N, C-alpha and C positions, 0 to 999 in steps of 0.2 A: 525529571527532573519537575519536583510538582510546580503547583502556580506561588502556593506561596515563596518558595525562593526564586524561582523566574522575579515573583513581582518587588521580592527583597534586592535581588542583584541590579532589577531595573535599575530603582528604584536608587541607591546607595547608589549606583555610575551615575545618575542624571544629578544627586544633591553635591557629589565629589567637582563636575564636569560647569553643573553650575551656579553652587553654591549658592541650592533650594535652603529659604528655609523651613521652620520646622514644622509651619503650617502646609507648608508646601510638600513638605513630604510624607505629609499626612495623607495628604491629598493626593500626590503619585501615584503612592503605595495601594490606594485603595483601589483606583482608578485599570494601574497594571495588573495586580487583583484580578478584580473583573475580567478585564481583557484575556487573562491569562488559563481564566475555567473556562470563560468560553469556547477557548480555540480548543482545549481537553477535548472538555465535553463534543466539541466539532471534529477532532479526532476519531476520537473512541468511538463517536455514531458512521462514518464511514467505512470506519474499521470494521467490523458492523456489521453494515449493509455490505462489504465485499466481501464480506465469510457467506450469506446467506443468497448471496448474485453467488455467489464459485459455487456454492452446493448446489445450488439449482439446476445452472448452466450443466454439473455434474451431471445430476440424474437428467436431462434429458439428451444427453451424451449416452448415456444408461438406455432409456430406453427405446431410445434411435439404435444401439447398436443391437439393440433385441428386434426388436422390424426388424432389419436388415433383415437378420438371422432367419427369422423367419418368412420373407421371402426365395431367399437363395439358400444352392444348395452349402452342405453340408466342405463339398471340397471349396466351389468358388468361395465362403466362410470366411474360409483358409489360408486361399492366394489372395482373397482382400486384407486376414491381418497380416499376411506379408505385406503386400503394397506401404503397407499404414506404416508398418514398422521402418521400413525402408526408409520412406517419407519423411519420420520423423528422424530417423538417427539421418539423413543427409540435412534436414535445416541446428540441429544437434551440430554439430561437425562446421558449418558454416556460424554459428553463432562461433561455436570457439578459433573459427579463425584469424577472425573478425580482430586489427589492433587494437589496445584499452585504452580512453576514453581520457584527454589532460595529458594527451603524453606530446599537444606543442601539432600534431601533425594534424 
């Protein structure tokens, strides 16, 4: 939803529930619009930062793996990869076995 639409909906709701006059509607709309724009900008910035962090972490993991492969023998590398895959599979199975949230339990 756009900041304009969000501001419009909030202003309309407040106008109906609080009986705002036209001057109040205008002022409230401007305030809501300013806040909505700031929130949208902050959310976009946070998204970009998460993506950058994810990419940096991926590069670090790849560099780490490459250095490990330089230290270990080919047999050790294969064994280590198998162990990692097994651990990932165990974690996925654990996550899949959890009860769903919001079921009241």
